[in-house]
N, C-alpha and C positions, 0 to 999 in steps of 0.2 A: 387461636395460637398466639404466642407471645414472641415477637421478633428476637428479643435477647436470648430466649431459650434456643431458638434455631441457630443463632450465631454461636452460642456457647458449644453446641454440639459439634459444629465444624471446627471451632477453635480446639476442641478436645479430640479431633481426628475421628469423629464418628461419621457414619454415612447418613446423609439426609434422605428422607422419604420423598416420594413424588409429591405428596401433599405439601410438605414443608417447602420444597423448592418452588412449587407453584404459588404458594402463599406469599413468599418473599418477592417473587418476580411480579406477580399481579399487583401486589400492594405497592411496590415501588413505581410501577407504571401508572397506577391511579393516584399516587401522591400520598397514600396513607402511611407508607414507610419512608422516613426521611433519608436524606443523603448520608447522614452520619452513621445510620445503622446499615445501609447498603455498603458503605465504605468498609465498615467492620467485617461484614460478611465477605466482601471481595478480598480483603487482606487475609482472612482465615482460609479462603479457597486458595489464594496465592501461596500461602505457607504450607498448607496441608494437602492440597490437591483434591481430586474427585475421582471416583470410580467411573468406568465406562458407562454404567447404568445412570449414574448421577449426571454425567455430561449429556447423555441423550435426553434425560428429563429436563435439564436446564435449557437445552436447545428447543425442545418442544414448548416449554413454558414461555420462552421468548417469542416464538412464532405465534403462540396462542394469545399473546398480549395485543395482537392487532389482526390485520387482514392479509390476504395474499394477492399478488397481481394476477389478474385474469388473463387467460390466453386470448389473443386477438384473432388468430387463424392457425393453420397447421404448420406454419414455418417453424423449424427447429429453433429453440431458444437456448442460448448459451451465455456463459459469462466466465470471467477470470477473476481470481482474487489473489492479491499479493499480501503476504504477512507484513510487508513494509520494509523498505530499505532506503539508504541514503542515495538520493538521486534517481529513485525508481519512478519513471514516468511512463511506463509501458502501457498503462490503461488508456491514456490519451490517444495512443496509436492503434492499439489492438481493437477497440470498440468499432471505429469506422472501418478498419481493415476487414473485420469479420462481416460487417454489414454488407460489404461488397461481394460476399460469398453466399448470398441468399440465406443468411442467418439473422435472427433477431438478438440484439444484445441489450438487455435492460440492466445496465450497470448501476446498482445502488452503492454509492461510495461514501467514504467518511472523510473526516478532517484529520489533521496531524495528530499522531500519538507519540509522545516522547520526542525522540530526536528525528523521527521520520515525518516527512511532509505528507499532507493529505491531498488526495486527488481533487476534492472540492475546493480546497484553498488555492490550488494551482489554477483551476479553471476560473475561479472568481477574479483572477488577475486579468482576465479577458473582459474588456468593457461591456457591461450589460448582461453578462452570462448569468442565467438564473439556475440555481441549484436546489430550488424548492418546488418541484413540479408536483402536481396532484396525480393521483393514480389514473384519472381519465386523461390527463395531459401526457403521461408516460405511454399509455396505450395508444393514443393518437399518434405520437411521434414514432413509436415502433412501426406503425402501419406506413407512415409517410417517409421516414428516413431509415428505419431499420436498427437504429441504435440511440441510446440515451445514456447520459452520465449525470446522475442527480443524487441528492441526498434522500435518506429515508423520509417517507411522508409521515404525517402525524398518526396515520392509522396502520402503517406498515412497520411491524416490529418496533413499537414505541418504547418498549422496555430497553432494547439495545441502544436506541438513540440516547436515552438518559445515561445508561451505564457506560457507554463508550466514552463520553466526556468525563465521567467521574473517574474512570480508570486512568485517564491521561494525567490527572493531577494528584493521584493518591499512590503512585508508584506500584500499581497492580497490573500494568500492561503485560509483562512477560509471563503469563500464566496459561498453560496449555488448556485447561478446562474453560477459562474465560475467553481465550482467543477462539477456541473451537466453537463455543456457543454463539459468540458474536458473529463470526464469519458465516457459519452455516445457517443460522436463523435467518439472516438477510438473504442468503442465496437460495435457500429452500423456499422462502416466501416469494421469490421472483418466479416460481413455477418453471424451473429450468429443466431442459432435457440433458444438458451436459455442462460440466464445470471443470476448469483446469485451475490448479493451485500453484502458486509461485511461493514456495516455502523457503525463506532466506535464513542464512546464518552468517555470523562474523561480527566484527566490531561495529559495522554500520547497520545491524539488524537488532531485533529484540532478543533473538536467540543467539547466544555466542558460539555454540558448537554445532557441528554437523549431526551429532547424535541426537541433540534436542530437536533439531529440525526434522529428523526422521520420526521422532515420537509424535510431533505435532502433525506431520503429514499423515501418519497412520490414523491418528484420532480424527482428523478431518475427513479422510476417505471413508472410514467406518460410518460416520454419521451421514455422509452424502449417499453412500450406497444403500444404507438402511432406509433412506427417504426416496429411493428410486431414481436418483440423479447419477448419471454416468460420470464418475469423478476420477480424475487423474492428477498427478502432481509432478512438478520438477523441484529438485533441491538446488538452490542457486546461491552463488557466492557473493557475500557482502563484506569481504575483508577489505574492500575498497569501494568507493562510490561507483555507481553505474553511470556511465557517460561522463561528461565533463562538468555539467551544471548541477548545482544543488541550490534549491530555493523554490520560488513559486513562478513568477513571471519568466525568469530565465529558463526554467524547465519547460514551460510552454513553448518558448522559442526553440529549444532543442528538439522537442517533440515534432514541431512543424518541420524542422530540417529533415527528420527521419521520414515523415509523411511525404516529403517532396523528393525522396530517393537518396538523401544524403545522411548527414548526422553521424554520430559515433557508431562504430561497428558493433560494439557490445550491446548497445540499446537496440539496434536493428536485429541483431542475431537473437537476443532473448525474446523479443516481441514475436518474431517469426516462429520460434520454437514453441512458444505457448499457444499461439494461434493454430499452428499445425496440428497440435494434439486435439483441438476442438474440431477441426475439419475431419480428422479420422474418427472421432467419437460420434459425429453426426453422419458419417458415411458420405460426406461431401467429396472426400478423396480416399483412395485405398492404400496409398503409401505416403510415408513422411517426405520422401524426396519430391513427389508430385505436389504435395501440399506446400512445401517450402518454395518450390518454383512458382506456383500460382500466387502465393503471398508476395514474393519478391517482385513479380511483375506488377501487382497492384500498387505497390509502393513506388516503383520506378515510372509507371505510366501516368501517375497523377490521380488515379481513381480513388485511392484512399484519402488523399488530401481533399479532393472534391467532396467526399462523403463527410469528412470532418467539418468542412466549411458549412455544409448543410445542417449538421447537428448543432454547431455553434449558433447559426442563424435561427434555427428552430427554437433554441433556448434563449433567444433575445440578445445574443452576443454579437460583437463586431470585431472582425480581424483587419479592418481597413486601416487602423492606426496601430503603431508599434506600442509595445508595453514599456513604460519607463523603467529604467534600472538605476540603482544608486551609483554614486561616484566610485570609480574603480581605483583600487590601491593594490600594488603587487606585494607578495610575500616572497622574499628572496632566500636562496640557499646560503647558509652561513659558511659552508665549506663544501668541497667536492666529495663525491662518493656515490653510493648506491642507495636508492630509496628502500629502506628496510621494511618500514611499516607505515600505515596510515590509520590512525585511530578514529574510526567513524563516530564513536560516541563524542569525542571532543570536537570533531568537525560539526556534528549536529548541534552540540551545545553552543558553538560559535554562531551558527545560524539563529538559534533562539536568542542569544545575547544581542544580536543585531535587530531583533524584532520579527524574524521570519518564522518563528514558531511561538507557541504559547507557554507562559510560565504558570498561568492560572486559567481555569475553565472560562470560556467565553471571551478571552482577550483578543483584541483586534490584531490582524496580521499585517505586517508591512510587506507588500508584494514585491517591492523594488529591491530588497536586499537579496544577496546570494553569494555563492562562491563558485568560481570557475577553476577547475583543476587543470594544471598543466603538466602533471606528472602521474605516473603509475608505479606500482610496486615493482622493484627490480630494475628500474631505469637508472642509468648513470646521469648524474647532474654535476654541474660545475659551480664554483663559488660565484654568487651574485645572480645565478639563473633564477627566473621566476618559477616558483613551485606551484603557485596558485595566485589568484587575485580575489579580493573581497570587493563586494559592491554594497556600499552603505553611505548614506549622507550624514549620519550621526557620528561625530568624531569620538565621543566617549564610548559609544557602543562598538565602534570600529576597533578601538584600543583594547576593549575587553575581548573581542573576537580574536584579535591577533595574539593575545597572551595564551588563549586556548590552542590556537593553531600551532604556536611554537612547541607545545607539548605533543601535538597530534602527529607530527611528521618526524620520523626517525631516519636519519641518513647515516649509513655506515661509512666510515672513512676508508674502508677497504674497497678496492676496485674489483674484488672477486665476489661473485654471488655467494651468499650464505646458503647452506643446505636447506634451511627452513625459510628461505626468502621468496619461494615461489608460491603464488596464490593458487588455490584450487581451481579446477576447471570452472568456467562461468556457470554451467548448469549440468545436471544429469537427471535422468528419469528416476523417480522413486518407484520401486517395485515392492509392494507389500509382501 
């Protein structure tokens, strides 16, 4: 086959065959198809989409590019995947929390895509934390700790590992076929019994509308169920950041607050709701109320934090020293009124401008930079009140970030809430 011919078919909105999809994915994984041709195919898929059959074939081809995790015993194996959102740090809390419930959580995570931070980048702000475990190390840690958060191994879905980074820098992230194949290839390769999906929409997510989030949830659930994985989904609101912290080290700190029974209520609530669905899916609990109560107790009594410490220690990390943060500078309200909107895309771009995200593939992350939110949508603010603070040691980068932030926050001069000023509910179940 000729790669350019396959690319041209998708460019012209034709359906690709199983063989053509496998040819492109296997060739890219082996290095016989270069980045520029895979970039062209990714853009053609982004623009023209794929059928359900093509998406299933793409997922299968990604899985077939490598191996799968072996089961270590009969303990139910579960995972969660978020489509990515500003300030989303639930994975750091959920994995140890579920491990306390006699479940195994082999969480294969990724790095930042677009404006949203990556779980691996956040964890690497912990001194010594290793995110490149081998399959044998993953299996051993599942036996000893019950949870692991690491990157894909060289043999576990290697095609996705390459394509993941390519999508980040070629503006092809928000594609339902590519997102579906990327997520589900990794999750199916984990040999899961159950999976819960956190499908986000809003300015702080890849998908701007609730309707698109529903389309993606439906696509993900179809692929999961066809693979024999009990798959459920929540549709969650990203019209504003989750929690107060946006960044890397600062998000780890906020996650630890939740693991210790405190932290922002929205982070705690969403984590519990996602974990509760997995307790139901694996029959660890028979009602959501009982599941929520069990999970709340594990956060409040220190068990989840203790399990997180064990996971970090097992992966070479140390929580004994605090993570450094950049110099803090407040951003003040220029006038009084109500916070009408928070543009997550611009806030995310501000993080990238300060070095907390990548402009090009492979770029180093500055773990110390971040944003701490002091306002939520619909809140009344006064002139001179801090709306947020940025954490950054680079004066030039700070200035660039502040210019973006000025555009990101809209304050209505009226003291009456606008009819469209209320954010949607934090989460809701997606029922296919």
